Steps between C-alpha positions, in 0.01 A plus 500: 500500500749777451867535426735507206444158342361507149288183494295343779267207562249477786329163469370216714416706809201475732410824674228448760349169603154348473373674816281802424664837558831358622699794355368812670558868556293710736466555873555180698266521801566156655828316570841667516673739266632356173299185557318300236311318773263787572136444424377854441637757258306825481514750217796736519465855366848510345594419145636147482619346175508124466685331211534123477786538250651841425760559229634843412748359249475657154679223310381157392351269756269207564239474772355150489526225241276207405741264677553728804203732557473733798202486735399817683198459725302610803636849564316798643610862517274618779561872456243761407754761385443667164821360354472152653506211255554129457668341197587140429783582260645843419769503233686737269712452191494237229351233720316177422236427764360156436313206655461655849202454731391809693199462727317648797660842534299775670538858616299753701644790302302819448691567178268633228756514218413351164845530340692171494761631744232596754269198515444364849530129413667327205594142424785609270629853451741551212670836556746522212404856399641534145683167470372261232513121486345373823267198500228391743354159423340185641452641851198421721378797704200477734357640820641853467288731715461836666311444825461869589145538627482868408415662172865514392775264404315299242749477211671163460645310203622155413780646286594869485763639265694826477749426225590500134393211280428178687350163404226384739332171416355171634453627858207375707352777718186468714342605833626860490306713750 
C-alpha cells in the first residue's frame, strides 16, 4: 500500500490457500515459466523478499479487524540469499494490526541478522522507526520457520518491531522455528 491517501483499511483478505506452499519464490524446475502448476522449486541463491501485506504508508491505517480479519498462509521464500526474508505483514506508520491469522511461512534464507529489520522470517514486522501510536493485538501467528539446513539463517520472530512506542497485546504466537 502506497500513495498519498492519509487513512487506509486492509481487511477481509485471504492471501494463499489451504494447500501447503502455494505461494512460492525460488527456481521452478518443472512446468513452464511463471507457472504455479510446477511441482519442484529448488533453492535460489538470490535475495527474495516475500510480504503477504506490505504497507509503506506513514499515516493511520488498519490491517485486519475482528469482523474482517486477514488470513495469510502457506508461503515459502525459497531463497538462500543473505538478505532474503519472508513476512506475513510489514507495516509502517500509526497502524492498527488486529485479528489476523498468519500461518505456515518459511524461508531458506542464510541471513544471520538479529536486528528486527534483518530477521529472516517474521509473522508481523512493524517498521515505523520513530513514529508512536501503533497497536498490534489479537493476532494468531504460527508456523514461521527458517528451513536453511546450514549453520546460518536461524533468526525468526512472531512479531518484530523497529518503531517508537507501540502497544502489543493479546497475540497468540506458537510453532516458531
